[in-house]
N, C-alpha and C positions, 0 to 999 in steps of 0.2 A: 572566469572556467566558461565553459561556453552556456553563454545565452539561452539558449534552445534549451536546458534544464530548464528554467526556473518557467518554463510555461509547459512544464509536460504530460501531464495525466489529465486530461480535459476531454476527451472526447474516447475513451473510451468503450464498447460492451461489450459488456463479460455477455458471450453466448455458451456456457459453458452448457456440451448437451447433457451431466448425467450432474447436471447438478441443477434445482430447484428451487424460483426466487416464492415471493410469499404468497404468490394465486398455487404454486405449488403443496404437494402429498405433505410435504413435512414442511413443517412451521419452522422458524428461526431459534435458532438456538445458541448458548452465552458458546466463541467462539477465544481461544490463545492465540499467543505471538509469544517468544522470547528469543533472547541469545545473550550471546556477552558480545564487552566489544575494547580494544584497545591500540593505542596508537596517540593520538592527539588527542586523543580525550578516549578517560576508562572506563567501564562500570559494566555492570551488567542493565538490560533493559526486560522486561514483564510484565503485558496487557493479560486482561481475558475479561467476561461479560458481552452483551450481546447491546450495542450503539441503540442510543434510545434518540430520536428527534426529537429539539426541545421546541423547533421550529421550520418556516420554508428552507432558514439561512446559517443555521444551528443547530448542532446535539446537545446534547448533554456532556458536561466537559468530565463525567465517572469512565475507569477502566474500562475498555473493550478491547475487541479484536474483534472483526464481521471482515464480509466478503460483497462484490457488488457484478453482476455481468451488465457488461456495457459495448457500442457495437461504435471503429473506426474504421472508417475508410471502406466499410461493407462486410469488416470482418468481426469473429466473435472472439470479445478478452472479458479475461476477470481478471479482477481490481482488489487489490487487499491495504485494508485502515485499522489500523490499535493507535489507541493513545493510551499514556499511561500521564495521569497528575498531577502535575508539580501544585504549583497551590491552585485559586480560586478560578483563576482565567488561561493560568497556562500549564503546559508540560511535555511530552516528550512526545513526540505523531512518527510510523513508517506507514510507508505508501509502497504495496513492489503493483506495478504492471506487467501480466505477462497475458501470450495467446493461452485461447480455453484448450484446454491439452489431457489426453489419458493418462491415467495416473502411472507410474515405470515409468515418463518422463524427463527429461535435463534439460535446463535450459540458461541457456548462459550469457551474464551480468550483463553487459553492452551500455559504454557515453550515447551511442544513439542506437535504439533500436528500429528497425528494417525489415525486417524477416520473420518469416512465423518460428525463430526458435530460442528467438534471445527477449528477455526482460529486462525493466525495466528497476531502480530499487531505488529509494531514498528513507535517508532519516534524519528528521526537523528536532533540534532537541531546541527543546524553548523555545516552543511556542502556541502562536495563542491565537488556535484554529479558526474563529471568528472573525480573522483580519489581513490582506492580502499585504499587505506589508508591516510582519513584526516585528521584527527583530532577530526574528531566529535564527539561530547554525545550523545551514543545511548538507545534510553529506551524502554526492550518490555516487550508485556506489561503478565501479571504472571496470567487475573482472568480478569471477564468482560465477559461484551453479546454482539454482534453486530447482529442486526437485522432487516434483509431482508423487507424491507415498498410496494415497487413496482421494478418490473422488465419490462417492455415493453418497447415494441417499438425502441430498442437496448439502452436502460439506465435502471439501477439501480441506488436505493433511499431508501436510510436507517438509520437508528441512532444506536449510543455504547456509550457507558464506561466502567470503567477500571481502573483499576493499572496497571503504567508499572514502568523497576523495570531497573535500571542499568546492565551497563557488569560485572561490581564485583558482582555487588548482594548487591552492599550498600547504597543505594538516590534509593526512590519510589518518583512515583508523579503518584498522585490523575483525570482524563480524568473526565472530566462531559459534559452532553450534547450535545456532538458530533451526530453532520449529515452529508450527505453524496447522495449527486444526480448527476449521470455522463453512462459515453459515452460510454462505451464498446468494443475497437478494435479488431483486431487481434493482436497478438504478435508481427508479423511482421512491421509493422506501429511504432514502438519503435525503438530505438537506442538501440545495444547492444554490441558492442568492439567484445572485448574477452574473458567479463564474463557473455555471455550467460545470460543475464539482462539488463533490462532496465538503472539499477543503479547498483552501491556497495553498499546502505542499501539497495536492494530491491536483491540482492546479498543476501546479509547475512541472511536473513529473507527466503530467501528460501531453505540453506542449515540445515537450524532449522528443517523446512517440509521432511528431509530426513533421 
């Protein structure tokens, strides 16, 4: 489909004015992200916990949902990253990228994001986050909305739904009942390796932003 999607999440800088990183008042705490999906693939997704950094290039492959602040072309952004393990080396990963906004705002999922009111989303099924090319099955959000319901004390919460298409544009899934409640940290708390992003999936989404 769009080759730019495969590079979409690398230079995100989330400067959420109301969110604090690990140097702020509120320490990071466990988050959660969940939704259901039907279509080319069907099932439910649920991840909760706090990301634990294994080393400079990898995180511990355990369930978590977390957020980070990044900056892209001088603009503040928020990134969300969650992981639900399937085996000791792989799992399902979900990544969102959206402008730093306040509570009560609704953002629209698009194929490419060039305005201050859009967001990007990616679901990578069966991914090994340590690898750049891992044979995963990624689906990118093409339509839908992400609603911010709360931004307070270093946390951000909201809901989301929409449709996502695979990288070839031949398969579609419908995502419903999405919710998230995460602690936001500075990007430096995340492993980056040589990708300039926490994981390969995150890198794909950042590249779509540029």
